[in-house]
N, C-alpha and C positions, 0 to 999 in steps of 0.2 A: 544471496539465495537462501537466507536463513528464515527460520520460523518467524511469523509476525510478532509474537510476544518477545522473542529474543532480540529482534531488530529494534522494537520499540524501547526496550530496556537499555540499549546501547549500540550505537552504530557510528560509522565514520560520516562526518558532516558531508552533505551533498549526495550521499548514496541513495540509490533506489532499491526498494525491497520487492523483488519478485521471487517468491518462494520456489524451492527446488522441486516442485511437482512436475508431472508430465506437461501440464499446460504452460509451463515456463516458456516454451517455444512460441506459443500464441502471443502471450503478453510481451515478450521481448520484441516481437515484430511490431507491436503497437507503440511501445514505450522507449525503446533504446534507439540511439542515433547510430545508424550503420557507418557513419563516417568517423566515429570515435572508437578507439580500442576499448575493450571491456576489461575491467579489473574486477576480479571475483573475490567475494568473501563468502566462505563456505561454512556449513555447520561442522564438517569433518573434511580434512584434506583428502581422505579416500573417496569422497564424492566427486572429485574433479573430473574424471573421465565421463561419468554419467551426465554431469551438468554441461560439459563441453559438447557432448553428443546432442543434448537437447537444444543448445544454441545453434549448432551446425544445421539443424533441421530448418531453421529460419534464415539461414545464410550468414549468420554471424561467425566469422572465422578470424577476426582480428582481435587477439587476446593480448593485453598488455601484461598479464600475469595474474597471480592470485596471492592472497595474504596467507602465507604459510603459518600454520598454527592458529589461524582464525582470529576472532576478536580477543581471545585470551592473550595472544601474542601482542596485539595492538595495545591492550590495556596494561599488560605487564611492562611494556616499553614506555609507559607513562604518557601515552598520547591522549588527546582529548576525545571525549565521547559526546555524541549528540543523542537526544532521546525524543521519542514521540510518546506522549502520554496515551494510555489506553483508558477508555471510558466505557463502563458497562451500560447496557441498555437501561438499567434502573437509574443510574446516575444521569444518563442522557435525558430520560423522561423528566427528571426533576430539574434539569438545567436547560429546559427548552427555550428560554429567552436568551441564555448566555452563549449557546452554541448553535450555529447554522448547520442543520443536517444536510449533508451532501450525499445523495444516492448515486453511486457509480455503476449501477447494474444496467443491463440491456433494456431497451425501450419496452419490450414485452414484459419484463419483470416489473418495471416501473408501473406499467398500465394495470397489472394484476393487483397491485397494492403497494403502499409505501407508508413511511412514517409521516405523521402530520407535520405540515410546514416545511417539508424537505424540498431542496432544489435538486434538479436532475442534470447530470452531465455524465454520459457514458465514459467509462475509464479510457477506452481507446481513443476518445476525442479530447480528453482532459488537457493534454499538453497544448493543443491548438486553441483551446477555449479558456485558458487561464485568465485572459483579459476580461472575461465575463464575471469573474469573482471579485468581491469587495475585499481588498487587502486589510481593511480596518476590522473585519469580522473574524471570529475564530470559527473554524469548521470542525465538524465531526463526520468523518467519512464512514459510509456503510455500504455493504453489498449483500449478498446472500448469507455468507458465513464469516467474512472477514479477510479472506485472501486478497481479493481485488481492492478492498477498502485499505488494506495496509500498503499496497502499491500506490494507491491514490494519495494516501497520507504522506508517504515518502516523497512523492513528486511535488506535492504542495509544500512540504517542509523545505525541500531543496530549492524551491523558488520563493522562499521567504514568507510563506503564509503561516499563521497560527493554526495548528491543526491537532486533532485528537483522532485516534482510530477506535472503532467499535468492534471488538472481538465478538464473534457470534452473530453480529449484525442483524439482518432481517429475521433469520431463523430464531435467534434469541428473543427478539422483540415479539414475534408471534407466539413463541413458547411461553413468554411471560404474560400473554393475554392483553397486551397493550393495544390501544386504539390504532386503526389504520385508515388511510384515505384511498379512494379510487376515483377514476373519472366517471 
């Protein structure tokens, strides 16, 4: 439940990143398996009661534990770290043939405008639609601001895809004045 940039810089292999914001409840319902216990990695151990309450809202009550001391404890114990590279909108614009842009926003957001050449799969459907993606491609996930994109990138990485996350995502793309597409 850490910040997207912290998660990208180092996380436990196979972990999903759903930041500890109030909408954690919503995305947990879409992305987590209710049949498996949840193991939490927090920004701060003191956040545990708040995060547990957010998960309870969606019916998640099976907690396998949390990583006491967070990623610092993991790293200091000499354990391996996985990373998800972050790519700016400026780098993404210049790498348009190297990275397949994957828009994980809602349909209405997609319809209102998107990055040229993007593919669209709503984040809530991504787990079920992984088979539609080309495993030989590298993906750059984006949403409105990066929160959902980080969740998507973590899901893709956990399933063996080459992926980059786009912090700032669509808002940064528009602020930079880059070209967009609509239907």
